[in-house]
C-alpha positions as CSV (number, residue, x, y, z in Angstrom):
1,M,-40.2,-8.1,-30.7
2,K,-42.8,-8.0,-27.7
3,T,-40.8,-10.5,-25.7
4,L,-37.1,-8.9,-26.5
5,I,-39.4,-5.7,-25.1
6,R,-40.7,-7.3,-22.3
7,S,-37.2,-9.5,-21.4
8,T,-35.6,-6.1,-21.4
9,L,-37.7,-4.2,-19.3
10,L,-37.7,-6.6,-16.5
11,A,-34.2,-6.6,-16.8
12,V,-33.8,-3.2,-16.1
13,I,-36.1,-3.1,-13.5
14,G,-34.3,-6.1,-12.1
15,I,-30.9,-4.1,-11.7
16,A,-32.9,-1.3,-10.7
17,T,-34.3,-3.0,-7.5
18,M,-31.1,-4.7,-6.5
19,P,-29.9,-3.8,-3.1
20,T,-26.7,-2.5,-3.6
21,A,-23.2,-3.2,-1.2
22,H,-22.4,-0.6,1.2
23,A,-18.7,-0.9,2.1
24,G,-17.6,0.4,5.9
25,E,-14.7,1.0,7.5
26,I,-13.3,-2.5,9.6
27,W,-10.2,-0.6,11.2
28,R,-8.8,3.0,11.3
29,A,-4.6,3.3,11.3
30,T,-3.3,5.5,12.8
31,G,0.4,6.9,13.6
32,L,1.1,7.7,10.2
33,E,2.6,10.8,8.5
34,Q,1.4,11.8,5.1
35,P,1.0,8.2,3.7
36,E,0.8,7.6,0.2
37,S,0.6,4.0,-0.6
38,A,-0.1,1.0,0.9
39,F,0.9,-2.5,-0.1
40,F,-0.8,-6.1,1.2
41,D,2.3,-8.5,1.3
42,A,0.4,-11.6,1.2
43,A,3.6,-14.1,1.8
44,G,4.7,-11.3,4.7
45,K,1.3,-11.3,6.3
46,R,1.4,-8.0,6.6
47,I,0.8,-4.1,5.4
48,I,3.6,-1.7,4.3
49,V,2.4,2.1,3.9
50,S,5.0,4.3,2.4
51,N,5.4,7.7,4.5
52,I,6.0,10.6,2.4
53,V,6.6,13.0,5.1
54,G,7.0,16.6,3.0
55,N,7.1,17.9,-0.1
56,P,6.5,14.8,-2.3
57,S,9.0,16.1,-5.3
58,E,11.8,17.0,-2.7
59,A,14.7,14.4,-2.2
60,D,14.8,15.6,1.5
61,G,15.2,12.4,3.0
62,N,12.2,12.4,5.7
63,G,10.2,10.0,3.8
64,Y,9.7,6.3,5.5
65,L,7.9,2.8,5.3
66,S,6.0,1.5,7.9
67,I,4.5,-2.2,9.0
68,L,0.8,-2.4,9.9
69,S,-0.6,-6.0,10.9
70,L,-3.4,-7.1,8.8
71,D,-5.8,-6.0,11.6
72,G,-4.3,-2.5,11.3
73,K,-2.2,-2.4,14.3
74,M,1.6,-0.6,13.8
75,V,4.1,-3.3,13.7
76,A,7.6,-0.9,12.7
77,Q,6.4,2.6,12.3
78,H,9.7,3.7,10.8
79,W,10.6,-0.1,9.0
80,T,12.8,2.4,6.8
81,D,13.8,5.7,7.1
82,G,15.5,8.1,5.1
83,M,14.0,8.0,2.1
84,D,13.0,10.7,-0.5
85,A,9.5,10.7,-0.9
86,P,8.6,6.9,-1.3
87,K,5.7,6.3,-3.7
88,G,4.2,3.6,-5.3
89,M,5.2,-0.3,-4.3
90,A,5.6,-4.1,-5.3
91,I,7.2,-7.4,-4.7
92,S,8.9,-8.7,-7.1
93,G,11.3,-11.6,-6.6
94,G,11.6,-10.9,-2.9
95,M,12.4,-7.4,-3.8
96,S,10.1,-4.4,-3.3
97,P,10.9,-1.2,-5.5
98,T,9.5,2.1,-4.8
99,S,9.4,5.4,-7.1
100,R,12.1,7.3,-5.1
101,K,14.5,6.0,-2.3
102,S,18.2,7.6,-2.4
103,A,20.9,4.9,-2.1
104,S,22.1,6.3,2.0
105,S,18.2,5.1,2.8
106,I,18.2,1.7,1.5
107,S,21.6,0.6,3.0
108,K,19.2,0.3,6.3
109,T,17.5,-2.3,5.0
110,A,20.2,-4.2,3.3
111,S,23.7,-4.5,2.2
112,S,23.6,-3.9,-1.8
113,C,20.9,-2.1,-3.2
114,R,20.7,-0.3,-6.1
115,P,19.0,2.8,-5.7
116,S,15.7,2.1,-7.2
117,M,15.4,-1.3,-5.2
118,C,16.3,-2.9,-1.9
119,R,15.8,-6.7,-0.1
120,I,12.9,-6.7,2.2
121,P,14.2,-8.1,5.3
122,S,11.8,-11.0,6.8
123,F,9.8,-9.6,9.9
124,S,7.7,-11.3,12.2
125,T,4.5,-9.8,13.1
126,T,4.2,-12.7,16.2
């Protein structure tokens, strides 16, 4: 029993005295308007950021997607625009769904899209 108490006490002291990790700012992106989501596209080596620009619940066509390089530099501020408060992103099979898009805004990035999905054009940052 003494061994268990001693081991527990040493474990607690060891955990309490461990140095904590601190996150620091590496870079800061500028030029975004009301950014809501950021998505790391490993295949495209880029970061896609949704910008709501206005009331998040209105279908006003003011939203857009921006492309950042991996070091936070703006590659394309209005990569696609005319969106209705784009929120949340994922890539599946070359498609990038966001929770709110209008069919008219998607026509800039694809010739045929369903209102909730659009093809991501290949985009080189070099």
